C-alpha positions in Angstrom: -21.8 3.6 55.4 -18.1 1.8 56.2 -18.6 -0.7 54.6 -20.0 1.4 51.7 -17.0 3.5 51.1 -14.7 0.1 51.1 -17.4 -1.5 48.7 -16.9 1.7 46.5 -12.2 2.0 47.3 -11.8 -1.9 46.1 -14.7 -1.5 43.1 -12.5 1.3 42.2 -9.5 -0.3 42.3 -10.4 -3.4 40.7 -11.8 -1.0 37.8 -9.3 1.8 37.2 -6.5 2.1 35.5 -3.9 3.8 36.6 -1.9 7.6 35.2 0.7 5.5 33.7 -0.1 2.8 32.3 -3.7 5.3 30.9 -1.2 7.3 29.3 0.6 4.0 28.0 -2.7 2.8 25.9 -2.8 6.5 24.9 -0.2 6.5 23.0 -0.2 2.8 21.5 -3.9 3.6 20.9 -1.8 7.0 18.8 0.3 5.1 17.0 -2.6 1.9 16.3 -4.1 5.2 14.9 -1.7 6.0 12.4 -0.9 3.3 11.0 -4.6 3.0 10.8 -4.5 5.5 8.8 -2.2 4.4 7.1 -3.8 1.8 6.0 -6.6 3.7 4.8 -4.7 5.9 1.8 -2.4 3.0 0.7 -5.7 1.3 0.3 -7.1 3.9 -1.0 -4.7 4.1 -3.7 -4.4 0.7 -4.7 -8.4 1.0 -5.3 -7.4 3.8 -7.9 -5.0 2.1 -10.0 -6.4 -0.7 -10.2 -10.4 1.5 -11.5 -7.1 3.0 -14.2 -6.0 -1.0 -14.7 -9.8 -2.0 -15.2 -10.8 1.1 -17.0 -7.6 0.1 -19.9 -9.0 -3.1 -19.9 -12.7 -2.3 -20.4 -11.5 -0.5 -23.3 -9.7 -3.1 -25.3 -12.2 -5.6 -24.5 -14.6 -2.6 -26.4 -12.2 -1.9 -29.0 -12.2 -6.1 -29.3 -15.8 -6.9 -29.2 -15.9 -3.8 -32.0 -13.6 -6.1 -34.3 -15.1 -10.0 -33.3 -18.6 -7.3 -34.2 -17.3 -6.4 -38.0 -15.7 -9.9 -38.4 -19.5 -11.9 -37.3 -21.1 -9.5 -40.5 -17.9 -10.3 -42.6 -18.9 -13.5 -41.7 -22.4 -13.4 -41.9 -22.3 -11.9 -45.6 -20.4 -13.9 -46.6 -22.4 -17.3 -45.8 -25.5 -15.4 -47.6 -23.0 -15.3 -50.4 -22.0 -18.7 -50.2 -26.0 -20.2 -49.7 -27.1 -18.0 -52.9 -24.4 -19.6 -55.1 -26.0 -23.3 -53.9 -29.0 -22.5 -54.7 -28.1 -20.8 -57.9 -26.4 -23.3 -59.0 -28.7 -26.9 -58.1 -31.6 -24.2 -59.5 -29.1 -24.9 -62.7 -28.4 -28.3 -62.4 -32.1 -28.9 -62.1 -32.6 -27.4 -64.9 -30.4 -28.8 -67.0 -32.1 -32.5 -65.6 -34.8 -31.0 -66.8 -33.7 -30.7 -70.1 -32.2 -33.5 -71.1 -34.5 -36.0 -70.0 -36.9 -33.7 -71.6 -34.5 -34.3 -75.0 -34.1 -38.0 -74.0 -37.8 -38.5 -73.8 -38.8 -37.3 -76.8 -35.8 -38.7 -78.8 -35.7 -42.3 -79.8 
């Protein structure tokens, strides 16, 4: 059994950490934990600010979209009016030409 004790003792020495090193590692871990929590807080604050800015940008896009829709509606109305005037003018010119041709046929 002494070989087992010796082997176990050596194995523990290889894998074990002395108390001073363990405390040092713990203190470093606590510092890291504190730093990580600060980073998390900063990231949350950044996300909140970005969401506020994103909301403002969305409002601007919505306003711009509403104005653009209004302008498109006005342009559509103007195109319809101009198309009606064009068709009416062409019909009037065609009628005048037809009347003139009819008059020209009956005159010697």
